[in-house]
N, C-alpha and C positions, 0 to 999 in steps of 0.2 A: 221187731228186730230188723235192721237194715240188711237188705240182700246185696252183698258186694259183687256178685257174679253177674256178668252180662255177656250174652252170646257174642263171640268174636273178639272180646277184650281179654288180653293176657292177664294172669293174676299169679301171685305167689301165696302159697299156703304153708304155714309152719305149725307143727304139733310140738308143743313144749311139754315134756313129760314131767309131771310133778308127783309128789307122794300121794295126793288125793285124786288126781285125774289128769286128763289131757287138756291143756289150754290151747285153743285153736286161734291162730292169728292169720288174717288175710290182708295182704299188702301192708303189713306192719301194724295193722289195727286189730284190737281184740274182736273176736267174732263170737266164740262160745266156749264153755267148759263142759267136758264130758267126764263124769265120775267113773273111776275104774270099776268094771264089773268082774274082772278077774285080776289077779296080781299083774302089775304092769310088765314084769319081766317075762311073762308068758307070751306077750305080743311079739310076734316074729315075722309078720308080713303086712303088706299094704295092698289093698285092692282098689283099682281105679276102673270105673265103668261109666258108660254113657258116651255121648257124642263130643269128645274132646280130644285134643292133641297134647300129649304129655311130652315135654321137651327136656326136662331135667329133674333128677331126684338126687338129693344129697342127705347124708346123715352126719350129725355132729354129736359127739359123745363127750360129756364131762366125766372124766375118770377119777375115781377115788384111789387112795393108796392101795386098797384091796384089788381093784381092777388091774393096776399096774403090776402088783405082785403076781397076778395070774397070767401075765404075758400080753395083756391088751396093749395096743399102741395108741398114741395120741393123734396121729394124722387123721383128718376127716376122710371119709370114703365117698367118692362121687360116682354116680351112674348117669349115663346120657343115652 
């Protein structure tokens, strides 16, 4: 497996939630798949540890008709 992380070099990481697991993309390239160990809707936090500087987190949700009927909104949520 190619290690895309290098000290001092910025990177973008995305977690794509799929029915079978999380697909992890780094700088737009596939990195790894993680199979769900618990139902994915139980996941409600992200932990970042180690010597790094986090500059941006964003969430993008694709909403079904059910989500919209429950009052969810379409706008992405950004945290800085």
